[in-house]
N, C-alpha and C positions, 0 to 999 in steps of 0.2 A: 327700519329698511334694511340696514346693516346685517342685524342678526336674523331677519326673515331670509335674506340672500343666502347666509349660512345654513341655516336649519331647515328653509322650505325653498330648495333652489329652484323647484318647479311652480311656485306659486306666482300666480299672477292675480290682476285686480279681481277677477271673477272669484277667486279662493278667498280673499279677503271679505268681498261681500257676502259669500257662503257662510263664512265663519261668523260674521256679525249677525247674520240671521239665527244661527244656531246659539249665539250667546243670549240673544233675545228669548229664544225658544224656552233654553234652560231656565232663565230668570221667571219666565211665565210659569214654567212648571213648579218652581218653589213657591210662587204665590198662589197658585191654585191648590198646593198642599196646605195653606193657612199659614205660611211662615214667611218672615222678612230677612233678607240677607243682613241688612245692616252694613256690616263692614266689607261692601262690594267694592273691589279694586282689581288691578290687572294682574296681581300675583295670586289671586284665587280663582284664575280661568286658566285651563289647559286646552290646548288646541292640537288635534292629531293632524298627520298627514292627509286626512280624508276631509278635513276641516270641521269634522265633529267636535263637540265642546263638552268638557266636564268641569263642574264647579268643585272646587276643594276648600278647605278651611271651614266645613260645615259645622264645627263645633262652637263656632260663634254666631251661628245663625238666632235669630230672635224666634221663639214660638211659645204658644201656651198649651196648659194641658190641666185639666180639672181644676179651672178657674184661676190657675197661677200662670204669670207670664215670666218667661225665662229670657232675659233681655241680651241684647248685643252691646257690650259697654266699650268697644274699642272703634277706631276708624282711622283711615287714610286721609289726611287733608286734602289732597288732590281730588278725591272722589267723594268727598263730604260737602252735600248741600249747603247753599249761603246760610240758611236759618239755623244751621247746627253748629256753624263756626262760632267759637267762643264760649260753646254751652258744655258742660260737663256730661259727656255722653253715658255716663252711668246713671243718670237720673232721667234719660229721654226713653219713652216708648216709641221706638221706630214705626215708620209707615211704609207702605208700598211707594207713596210719592217719594220717599228718600232714596229706595233702590231706583225709581226711576231717573233720578240725577246721576247716580252712578253708571247707571247702564248706558245713558246718553254719552257719557265721558267716554265709556269704552268703545262705543260705537265711533264716536268721532276720532278717538285714536286710530282706529281701524280704516276708517275711509279717507283720512286726512295725513296719511304717512307719519303716525306717531305724534302729530301736533296735538298739543293740549288745546281745549277750547277757550282757556281764558290765559293762555300764554301770549303776550302780544306787547305793544308799546303804548303805555298810558300817558297821555298828555300832559298829566299833572306831577309826573316824576316816577320814579322806581317803585314798583309795588311787589311786594311777594305774591306768590299764587295764592295762598289762603287768603291775603287782602282782596286780590281781585275778585276770587269766588265771593268772598262775604259782601263786596260791594257791587255784586252783579254786573261786573265788567266782562261779558262775553265779547271776545277780542274779535270774532268773526261776524257778529251782528251786523246786519244791514238795516233793519227797521229800527234799531235803537242806538245807530251809531253816535248820533249827537248826545245821546245820553252816558254811553260807555266812554266815549273819549278815547277809545284804544283801538288799535289797527294790527292787523295780523303780522307775524312775521314775514320777511321778504322769502319768496319762493314758496308759498303756501297755496293750496286750493282755496278758492271762494265758495261761499254758499251758492253763488250764481252756476257754478259748474253742476249742480246736483238738480234734479227734478224738484219742482216746486214743494212736493209733499215733504221732502226729505229736508230742504231747506226751512220750511216752516214747522217742522218737528224740532230742529234744533233751536229755532228761535223760542220755541215754546218750552222746550226743555231747561233752557239757559235763560229764561225769562224772569219775570217778577213774581209770577203766581205759581206756587208748588202743585196746586190742584191742576193746573193746565199741562204739565209734563205728559207727554205721550207714555202710555204703559207699554210694556213688553210686547202684547199683541199687536198694537198699532205699529210698533217698529218693525215686526215681522212683515206685516202687510206692506209697509213702505219701502222695506229693503227688498222684498221681493220683486217689487215694481222697478226699483232700480237695476235689479239683477237682470229681469227680462229686458231692459232698454241699454244694456252696454253695447257700445260702439267697438269695432276692430280696427285699430290703426292700420292705414293703407302702407305707412312707411316702416314702422317696427313692428315686427309679428308678435313681441310679447307684450305688447300694448293694448289693453281694453280700458275702456274710460267711458264715464256717463255721456248719453248722448245729448243730454241738455247742455254740456259745455259747447257744443258745435263742433270743435276742434279738438284733436288730442291733448289731453291735460298734462300727460306726462311728457310729451315732447316739448309742450309749451315750457314746463318747469325746469327740462333738462336744458333748455336754451338760455334760461336766466341763471340757472344756478351752476351748470356744467355737470350736474349729477342725475344718472338717469336711475329713476326708482324702481325700474323693471328691467 
């Protein structure tokens, strides 16, 4: 949020949702071309002042030509799906399902003010981010709360703040079954629904929030932390 205020001073939550839509659209285009990004992470996505998106670092994309596969042999742990943690990435054929995990992490970052979906407090002691991902401990999960034994950081948004399709999409993206992760097209549809249903705060004119929350999320969090996200 601090960096956003500096580089995108006019950006409100509508901007973040639109940028998230465009990230999903960009990933969908790569998949339609028959490629897999593999090393999808925050540093490979550039967002312009109009919320349009460009993907860079394309020299590491996995693709095939004339019967030969050119693999992606690198990855950023925070965006690497559970099934690939502890695996030599040079030996793995990446799939779109792997990209779907990284895409969901990026979307969560954007919608939850930079919070990582696996950054939370585990009741069993301190865990590294990599271990939390490898153990499927999605900190914000509602349906798997008893399994994850992890709670979100203070001053965070909740899945209850989002429309049900968005909440269910995150539960699926960070659940147990890799094949259940929403693809890029599903994220575009869900995010467009979120965008269409944003409410405007009556108290602070720069606050737009998901209508599903009932009341302004940013006023609530500002009251808890003293920090206004917008």
